[in-house]
C-alpha angles and dihedrals in degrees: 000000000000111000139171110223093189094064088070089050093248119122112210119244105255133192105257095248092057091049091050092050092048093046091049091051092048091049088060091049095253112179129225097013107193134175120207114196106211099172095107093048099065091240127163091256136027100237147009122212109201126190141157134230123197097219139022089254092053092047089054093044091052091049093047093050094048091050092047096047094047093045090053087058095047097257107143123218111227098189142353128199136178100021097131096051091040093203094110120002114192118199111190116201095168099240091047139015127215117211116195109189139186111234092256095049092047091055093043099049094035096189090179089066094043091051097034094137088065120101105256129208121183118203122211121240112273111266119231116257113265112270093023115144114246119214 
């Protein structure tokens, strides 16, 4: 039942906190941003946000930005794991969990395969602001 709502050009209606987390990840150039909706699976949380960073520094920057943006909006982090190793940072917000992976860890753990019955939405890479200089 895995689908990609963006292929049809329709962006799914998201709870604000999920949208903020996804936007924060995209602002730090996270790759392969994916939302898994687990609500119909009786899981321990409603959603996973998955994304990839290309270096330990980027994984930490993505995690930091998500935490900062959600905290500014009053969304409280319940638990964080993996920040120091920066291979797989888990940010637990209770109703949803953000997973920020290195490329190697994302391929190895393959949560998309483990949770394949979940409704899946892939988000495109953030586009540069108009008029931005490209290297």
